[in-house]
LORO-73735 format. One record per residue: residue number from 1; x, y, z of N, C-alpha, C in turn. Coordinates in Angstrom, 2 decimals. Example, Ala and Ser with C-alpha at 12.3 -4.5 7.8 and 13.67 -1.06 7.14 Angstrom:
% residues 2
pt num = 1, n_u = 13.19, n_v = -5.69, n_w = 7.80, ca_u = 12.30, ca_v = -4.50, ca_w = 7.80, c_u = 13.20, c_v = -3.30, c_w = 7.80;
pt num = 2, n_u = 12.85, n_v = -2.25, n_w = 7.08, ca_u = 13.67, ca_v = -1.06, ca_w = 7.14, c_u = 12.90, c_v = 0.03, c_w = 7.87;
END
This chain:
% residues 96
pt num = 1, n_u = 0.84, n_v = -1.17, n_w = 0.00, ca_u = 0.00, ca_v = 0.00, ca_w = 0.00, c_u = 0.89, c_v = 1.24, c_w = 0.00;
pt num = 2, n_u = 0.57, n_v = 2.18, n_w = -0.87, ca_u = 1.35, ca_v = 3.43, ca_w = -0.95, c_u = 1.01, c_v = 4.33, c_w = 0.23;
pt num = 3, n_u = 2.00, n_v = 5.02, n_w = 0.69, ca_u = 1.79, ca_v = 5.98, ca_w = 1.76, c_u = 1.76, c_v = 7.38, c_w = 1.16;
pt num = 4, n_u = 1.20, n_v = 8.33, n_w = 1.86, ca_u = 1.06, ca_v = 9.68, ca_w = 1.35, c_u = 2.40, c_v = 10.27, c_w = 0.92;
pt num = 5, n_u = 3.43, n_v = 10.08, n_w = 1.71, ca_u = 4.72, ca_v = 10.68, ca_w = 1.38, c_u = 5.41, c_v = 9.98, c_w = 0.21;
pt num = 6, n_u = 4.88, n_v = 8.83, n_w = -0.24, ca_u = 5.41, ca_v = 8.17, ca_w = -1.43, c_u = 4.80, c_v = 8.74, c_w = -2.71;
pt num = 7, n_u = 3.72, n_v = 9.47, n_w = -2.58, ca_u = 2.99, ca_v = 9.96, ca_w = -3.75, c_u = 3.80, c_v = 11.03, c_w = -4.48;
pt num = 8, n_u = 3.65, n_v = 11.03, n_w = -5.81, ca_u = 4.27, ca_v = 12.06, ca_w = -6.64, c_u = 3.17, c_v = 12.73, c_w = -7.45;
pt num = 9, n_u = 3.43, n_v = 13.92, n_w = -7.90, ca_u = 2.45, ca_v = 14.68, ca_w = -8.65, c_u = 2.49, c_v = 14.29, c_w = -10.12;
pt num = 10, n_u = 1.35, n_v = 13.95, n_w = -10.66, ca_u = 1.21, ca_v = 13.64, ca_w = -12.08, c_u = 1.28, c_v = 14.95, c_w = -12.86;
pt num = 11, n_u = 2.23, n_v = 15.05, n_w = -13.77, ca_u = 2.40, ca_v = 16.27, ca_w = -14.58, c_u = 1.62, c_v = 16.17, c_w = -15.88;
pt num = 12, n_u = 1.68, n_v = 15.00, n_w = -16.53, ca_u = 0.97, ca_v = 14.80, ca_w = -17.80, c_u = 0.84, c_v = 13.31, c_w = -18.06;
pt num = 13, n_u = -0.27, n_v = 12.92, n_w = -18.67, ca_u = -0.49, ca_v = 11.53, ca_w = -19.08, c_u = -1.51, c_v = 11.55, c_w = -20.21;
pt num = 14, n_u = -1.22, n_v = 10.75, n_w = -21.24, ca_u = -2.14, ca_v = 10.73, ca_w = -22.38, c_u = -1.66, c_v = 9.69, c_w = -23.39;
pt num = 15, n_u = -2.44, n_v = 9.55, n_w = -24.44, ca_u = -2.07, ca_v = 8.75, ca_w = -25.61, c_u = -1.92, c_v = 9.74, c_w = -26.75;
pt num = 16, n_u = -0.89, n_v = 9.61, n_w = -27.56, ca_u = -0.67, ca_v = 10.56, ca_w = -28.64, c_u = -0.15, c_v = 9.84, c_w = -29.89;
pt num = 17, n_u = -0.33, n_v = 10.49, n_w = -31.01, ca_u = 0.18, ca_v = 9.98, ca_w = -32.28, c_u = 1.45, c_v = 10.74, c_w = -32.63;
pt num = 18, n_u = 2.44, n_v = 10.00, n_w = -33.10, ca_u = 3.72, ca_v = 10.59, ca_w = -33.46, c_u = 4.02, c_v = 10.27, c_w = -34.92;
pt num = 19, n_u = 4.59, n_v = 11.24, n_w = -35.64, ca_u = 5.00, ca_v = 11.05, ca_w = -37.03, c_u = 6.35, c_v = 11.73, c_w = -37.21;
pt num = 20, n_u = 6.72, n_v = 12.10, n_w = -38.43, ca_u = 8.03, ca_v = 12.72, ca_w = -38.67, c_u = 8.08, c_v = 14.19, c_w = -38.26;
pt num = 21, n_u = 6.96, n_v = 14.77, n_w = -37.91, ca_u = 6.94, ca_v = 16.16, ca_w = -37.45, c_u = 7.20, c_v = 16.22, c_w = -35.96;
pt num = 22, n_u = 8.14, n_v = 17.07, n_w = -35.57, ca_u = 8.49, ca_v = 17.22, ca_w = -34.16, c_u = 7.31, c_v = 17.79, c_w = -33.37;
pt num = 23, n_u = 7.04, n_v = 17.18, n_w = -32.23, ca_u = 6.00, ca_v = 17.67, ca_w = -31.31, c_u = 6.60, c_v = 17.76, c_w = -29.93;
pt num = 24, n_u = 5.92, n_v = 18.49, n_w = -29.03, ca_u = 6.47, ca_v = 18.66, ca_w = -27.68, c_u = 5.35, c_v = 18.57, c_w = -26.65;
pt num = 25, n_u = 5.71, n_v = 17.99, n_w = -25.51, ca_u = 4.86, ca_v = 17.99, ca_w = -24.33, c_u = 5.57, c_v = 18.93, c_w = -23.36;
pt num = 26, n_u = 4.92, n_v = 20.04, n_w = -23.02, ca_u = 5.56, ca_v = 21.09, ca_w = -22.22, c_u = 5.02, c_v = 21.07, c_w = -20.79;
pt num = 27, n_u = 5.88, n_v = 20.73, n_w = -19.85, ca_u = 5.53, ca_v = 20.72, ca_w = -18.43, c_u = 6.25, c_v = 21.81, c_w = -17.66;
pt num = 28, n_u = 6.80, n_v = 22.79, n_w = -18.36, ca_u = 7.59, ca_v = 23.83, ca_w = -17.69, c_u = 6.73, c_v = 24.66, c_w = -16.75;
pt num = 29, n_u = 5.47, n_v = 24.86, n_w = -17.06, ca_u = 4.58, ca_v = 25.60, ca_w = -16.16, c_u = 4.18, c_v = 24.83, c_w = -14.92;
pt num = 30, n_u = 4.48, n_v = 23.54, n_w = -14.90, ca_u = 4.14, ca_v = 22.68, ca_w = -13.76, c_u = 5.37, c_v = 22.31, c_w = -12.93;
pt num = 31, n_u = 6.49, n_v = 22.93, n_w = -13.22, ca_u = 7.71, ca_v = 22.64, ca_w = -12.48, c_u = 8.53, c_v = 21.50, c_w = -13.06;
pt num = 32, n_u = 8.19, n_v = 21.07, n_w = -14.26, ca_u = 8.94, ca_v = 20.00, ca_w = -14.92, c_u = 8.55, c_v = 18.62, c_w = -14.42;
pt num = 33, n_u = 9.31, n_v = 17.62, n_w = -14.85, ca_u = 9.05, ca_v = 16.25, ca_w = -14.45, c_u = 10.34, c_v = 15.59, c_w = -14.00;
pt num = 34, n_u = 10.23, n_v = 14.53, n_w = -13.22, ca_u = 11.38, ca_v = 13.80, ca_w = -12.70, c_u = 11.39, c_v = 12.33, c_w = -13.10;
pt num = 35, n_u = 10.30, n_v = 11.87, n_w = -13.69, ca_u = 10.15, ca_v = 10.45, ca_w = -14.02, c_u = 9.31, c_v = 10.36, c_w = -15.28;
pt num = 36, n_u = 9.73, n_v = 9.55, n_w = -16.24, ca_u = 8.95, ca_v = 9.38, ca_w = -17.47, c_u = 8.68, c_v = 7.90, c_w = -17.73;
pt num = 37, n_u = 7.49, n_v = 7.64, n_w = -18.22, ca_u = 7.11, ca_v = 6.31, ca_w = -18.68, c_u = 6.59, c_v = 6.48, c_w = -20.10;
pt num = 38, n_u = 7.25, n_v = 5.82, n_w = -21.04, ca_u = 6.89, ca_v = 5.91, ca_w = -22.45, c_u = 6.52, c_v = 4.50, c_w = -22.91;
pt num = 39, n_u = 5.26, n_v = 4.28, n_w = -23.18, ca_u = 4.76, ca_v = 2.96, ca_w = -23.57, c_u = 4.66, c_v = 2.88, c_w = -25.09;
pt num = 40, n_u = 5.68, n_v = 2.28, n_w = -25.70, ca_u = 5.71, ca_v = 2.11, ca_w = -27.16, c_u = 5.42, c_v = 0.66, c_w = -27.53;
pt num = 41, n_u = 4.70, n_v = -0.05, n_w = -26.66, ca_u = 4.45, ca_v = -1.47, ca_w = -26.87, c_u = 3.58, c_v = -1.76, c_w = -28.09;
pt num = 42, n_u = 2.85, n_v = -0.77, n_w = -28.58, ca_u = 2.02, ca_v = -0.98, ca_w = -29.77, c_u = 2.61, c_v = -0.30, c_w = -31.01;
pt num = 43, n_u = 3.81, n_v = 0.24, n_w = -30.89, ca_u = 4.47, ca_v = 0.92, ca_w = -32.02, c_u = 5.01, c_v = -0.10, c_w = -33.01;
pt num = 44, n_u = 5.11, n_v = 0.31, n_w = -34.26, ca_u = 5.66, ca_v = -0.56, ca_w = -35.29, c_u = 7.05, c_v = -0.10, c_w = -35.75;
pt num = 45, n_u = 7.47, n_v = 1.09, n_w = -35.32, ca_u = 8.81, ca_v = 1.57, ca_w = -35.64, c_u = 9.35, c_v = 2.36, c_w = -34.45;
pt num = 46, n_u = 10.64, n_v = 2.62, n_w = -34.48, ca_u = 11.32, ca_v = 3.31, ca_w = -33.39, c_u = 10.81, c_v = 4.75, c_w = -33.23;
pt num = 47, n_u = 10.69, n_v = 5.20, n_w = -31.98, ca_u = 10.28, ca_v = 6.57, ca_w = -31.67, c_u = 11.46, c_v = 7.26, c_w = -30.98;
pt num = 48, n_u = 11.72, n_v = 8.52, n_w = -31.38, ca_u = 12.84, ca_v = 9.29, ca_w = -30.84, c_u = 12.31, c_v = 10.34, c_w = -29.86;
pt num = 49, n_u = 13.02, n_v = 10.49, n_w = -28.74, ca_u = 12.65, ca_v = 11.46, ca_w = -27.72, c_u = 13.87, c_v = 12.29, c_w = -27.35;
pt num = 50, n_u = 13.65, n_v = 13.57, n_w = -27.07, ca_u = 14.70, ca_v = 14.46, ca_w = -26.61, c_u = 14.16, c_v = 15.25, c_w = -25.42;
pt num = 51, n_u = 14.98, n_v = 15.38, n_w = -24.39, ca_u = 14.57, ca_v = 16.10, ca_w = -23.19, c_u = 15.07, c_v = 17.54, c_w = -23.27;
pt num = 52, n_u = 14.16, n_v = 18.48, n_w = -23.26, ca_u = 14.42, ca_v = 19.93, ca_w = -23.19, c_u = 15.07, c_v = 20.55, c_w = -24.43;
pt num = 53, n_u = 15.54, n_v = 19.77, n_w = -25.39, ca_u = 16.20, ca_v = 20.34, ca_w = -26.57, c_u = 15.46, c_v = 19.88, c_w = -27.83;
pt num = 54, n_u = 14.94, n_v = 20.80, n_w = -28.63, ca_u = 14.26, ca_v = 20.40, ca_w = -29.86, c_u = 15.20, c_v = 19.69, c_w = -30.83;
pt num = 55, n_u = 14.65, n_v = 18.81, n_w = -31.64, ca_u = 15.47, ca_v = 18.11, ca_w = -32.63, c_u = 16.09, c_v = 19.09, c_w = -33.62;
pt num = 56, n_u = 15.41, n_v = 20.20, n_w = -33.87, ca_u = 15.94, ca_v = 21.22, ca_w = -34.78, c_u = 17.23, c_v = 21.85, c_w = -34.25;
pt num = 57, n_u = 17.48, n_v = 21.74, n_w = -32.93, ca_u = 18.71, ca_v = 22.25, ca_w = -32.32, c_u = 19.79, c_v = 21.18, c_w = -32.21;
pt num = 58, n_u = 19.60, n_v = 20.04, n_w = -32.86, ca_u = 20.56, ca_v = 18.92, ca_w = -32.88, c_u = 20.99, c_v = 18.48, c_w = -31.48;
pt num = 59, n_u = 20.07, n_v = 17.91, n_w = -30.71, ca_u = 20.45, ca_v = 17.47, ca_w = -29.35, c_u = 21.51, c_v = 16.38, c_w = -29.40;
pt num = 60, n_u = 22.38, n_v = 16.36, n_w = -28.43, ca_u = 23.46, ca_v = 15.37, ca_w = -28.36, c_u = 22.95, c_v = 14.04, c_w = -27.79;
pt num = 61, n_u = 21.88, n_v = 14.10, n_w = -26.97, ca_u = 21.35, ca_v = 12.89, ca_w = -26.33, c_u = 19.91, c_v = 12.69, c_w = -26.77;
pt num = 62, n_u = 19.68, n_v = 11.62, n_w = -27.51, ca_u = 18.34, ca_v = 11.29, ca_w = -27.99, c_u = 18.01, c_v = 9.89, c_w = -27.49;
pt num = 63, n_u = 16.81, n_v = 9.73, n_w = -26.95, ca_u = 16.34, ca_v = 8.41, ca_w = -26.53, c_u = 15.64, c_v = 7.77, c_w = -27.72;
pt num = 64, n_u = 16.06, n_v = 6.59, n_w = -28.09, ca_u = 15.42, ca_v = 5.83, ca_w = -29.15, c_u = 14.68, c_v = 4.67, c_w = -28.48;
pt num = 65, n_u = 13.35, n_v = 4.71, n_w = -28.53, ca_u = 12.57, ca_v = 3.65, ca_w = -27.90, c_u = 12.08, c_v = 2.71, c_w = -28.98;
pt num = 66, n_u = 12.48, n_v = 1.46, n_w = -28.86, ca_u = 12.16, ca_v = 0.44, ca_w = -29.85, c_u = 10.69, c_v = 0.04, c_w = -29.78;
pt num = 67, n_u = 10.17, n_v = -0.47, n_w = -30.89, ca_u = 8.80, ca_v = -0.99, ca_w = -30.88, c_u = 8.66, c_v = -2.10, c_w = -29.85;
pt num = 68, n_u = 7.48, n_v = -2.20, n_w = -29.27, ca_u = 7.14, ca_v = -3.24, ca_w = -28.28, c_u = 7.88, c_v = -3.04, c_w = -26.97;
pt num = 69, n_u = 8.37, n_v = -1.84, n_w = -26.67, ca_u = 9.15, ca_v = -1.58, ca_w = -25.47, c_u = 8.48, c_v = -0.51, c_w = -24.62;
pt num = 70, n_u = 8.62, n_v = -0.63, n_w = -23.30, ca_u = 8.15, ca_v = 0.40, ca_w = -22.35, c_u = 9.39, c_v = 0.96, c_w = -21.67;
pt num = 71, n_u = 9.60, n_v = 2.26, n_w = -21.81, ca_u = 10.73, ca_v = 2.95, ca_w = -21.21, c_u = 10.23, c_v = 3.58, c_w = -19.91;
pt num = 72, n_u = 10.84, n_v = 3.22, n_w = -18.78, ca_u = 10.40, ca_v = 3.69, ca_w = -17.46, c_u = 11.64, c_v = 4.07, c_w = -16.67;
pt num = 73, n_u = 11.95, n_v = 5.36, n_w = -16.61, ca_u = 13.17, ca_v = 5.82, ca_w = -15.94, c_u = 12.97, c_v = 7.15, c_w = -15.23;
pt num = 74, n_u = 13.86, n_v = 7.42, n_w = -14.30, ca_u = 13.88, ca_v = 8.70, ca_w = -13.60, c_u = 14.78, c_v = 9.65, c_w = -14.39;
pt num = 75, n_u = 14.16, n_v = 10.57, n_w = -15.08, ca_u = 14.87, ca_v = 11.56, ca_w = -15.89, c_u = 14.22, c_v = 12.91, c_w = -15.62;
pt num = 76, n_u = 15.02, n_v = 13.90, n_w = -15.36, ca_u = 14.52, ca_v = 15.24, ca_w = -15.05, c_u = 14.48, c_v = 16.10, c_w = -16.30;
pt num = 77, n_u = 13.41, n_v = 16.88, n_w = -16.45, ca_u = 13.28, ca_v = 17.80, ca_w = -17.57, c_u = 11.99, c_v = 18.60, c_w = -17.47;
pt num = 78, n_u = 11.77, n_v = 19.46, n_w = -18.43, ca_u = 10.53, ca_v = 20.24, ca_w = -18.45, c_u = 9.78, c_v = 20.10, c_w = -19.78;
pt num = 79, n_u = 10.49, n_v = 19.72, n_w = -20.84, ca_u = 9.85, ca_v = 19.52, ca_w = -22.15, c_u = 10.30, c_v = 18.19, c_w = -22.74;
pt num = 80, n_u = 9.34, n_v = 17.47, n_w = -23.29, ca_u = 9.64, ca_v = 16.19, ca_w = -23.94, c_u = 9.31, c_v = 16.32, c_w = -25.42;
pt num = 81, n_u = 10.34, n_v = 16.32, n_w = -26.25, ca_u = 10.18, ca_v = 16.40, ca_w = -27.70, c_u = 10.15, c_v = 14.99, c_w = -28.25;
pt num = 82, n_u = 9.33, n_v = 14.76, n_w = -29.28, ca_u = 9.25, ca_v = 13.41, ca_w = -29.85, c_u = 8.91, c_v = 13.45, c_w = -31.33;
pt num = 83, n_u = 9.37, n_v = 12.40, n_w = -32.05, ca_u = 9.05, ca_v = 12.22, ca_w = -33.47, c_u = 9.52, c_v = 10.84, c_w = -33.90;
pt num = 84, n_u = 9.11, n_v = 10.42, n_w = -35.08, ca_u = 9.54, ca_v = 9.14, ca_w = -35.68, c_u = 10.47, c_v = 9.46, c_w = -36.85;
pt num = 85, n_u = 11.38, n_v = 8.57, n_w = -37.12, ca_u = 12.22, ca_v = 8.71, ca_w = -38.31, c_u = 11.42, c_v = 8.36, c_w = -39.55;
pt num = 86, n_u = 10.56, n_v = 7.33, n_w = -39.42, ca_u = 9.71, ca_v = 6.91, ca_w = -40.53, c_u = 8.35, c_v = 6.49, c_w = -39.99;
pt num = 87, n_u = 7.34, n_v = 6.58, n_w = -40.84, ca_u = 6.00, ca_v = 6.12, ca_w = -40.48, c_u = 5.36, c_v = 6.94, c_w = -39.38;
pt num = 88, n_u = 4.35, n_v = 6.35, n_w = -38.76, ca_u = 3.68, ca_v = 6.98, ca_w = -37.63, c_u = 3.33, c_v = 5.91, c_w = -36.61;
pt num = 89, n_u = 3.23, n_v = 6.30, n_w = -35.38, ca_u = 2.93, ca_v = 5.40, ca_w = -34.27, c_u = 2.02, c_v = 6.09, c_w = -33.28;
pt num = 90, n_u = 1.49, n_v = 5.31, n_w = -32.37, ca_u = 0.71, ca_v = 5.84, ca_w = -31.26, c_u = 1.34, c_v = 5.28, c_w = -29.99;
pt num = 91, n_u = 1.56, n_v = 6.13, n_w = -28.99, ca_u = 2.13, ca_v = 5.67, ca_w = -27.74, c_u = 1.46, c_v = 6.37, c_w = -26.57;
pt num = 92, n_u = 1.60, n_v = 5.75, n_w = -25.39, ca_u = 1.10, ca_v = 6.32, ca_w = -24.15, c_u = 2.28, c_v = 6.90, c_w = -23.38;
pt num = 93, n_u = 2.03, n_v = 7.96, n_w = -22.62, ca_u = 3.10, ca_v = 8.53, ca_w = -21.80, c_u = 2.56, c_v = 8.96, c_w = -20.46;
pt num = 94, n_u = 3.44, n_v = 8.93, n_w = -19.48, ca_u = 3.15, ca_v = 9.44, ca_w = -18.14, c_u = 4.38, c_v = 10.21, c_w = -17.70;
pt num = 95, n_u = 4.17, n_v = 11.45, n_w = -17.30, ca_u = 5.26, ca_v = 12.30, ca_w = -16.79, c_u = 4.93, c_v = 12.63, c_w = -15.34;
pt num = 96, n_u = 5.85, n_v = 12.30, n_w = -14.45, ca_u = 5.65, ca_v = 12.52, ca_w = -13.02, c_u = 6.70, c_v = 13.48, c_w = -12.48;
END
């Protein structure tokens, strides 16, 4: 059973469609996030994610989440940029 002091604030959660156009989930007005869960278990191609830096600015660190994979890690940031190299996919996300 979770205790009150174990609880974290949900910043954003939803299902979204991703294609070759860069999109962003902006949590900067909510104080950012410390934990991300990216559910790409129903994706058919790799999805790319960048924390706080748009792809147009050539980020040095890009997360590549493979199809059929759930990425669940403690990563701090305020904006989550995402896109596909090819095709389109739908994924679920939770930002805490």
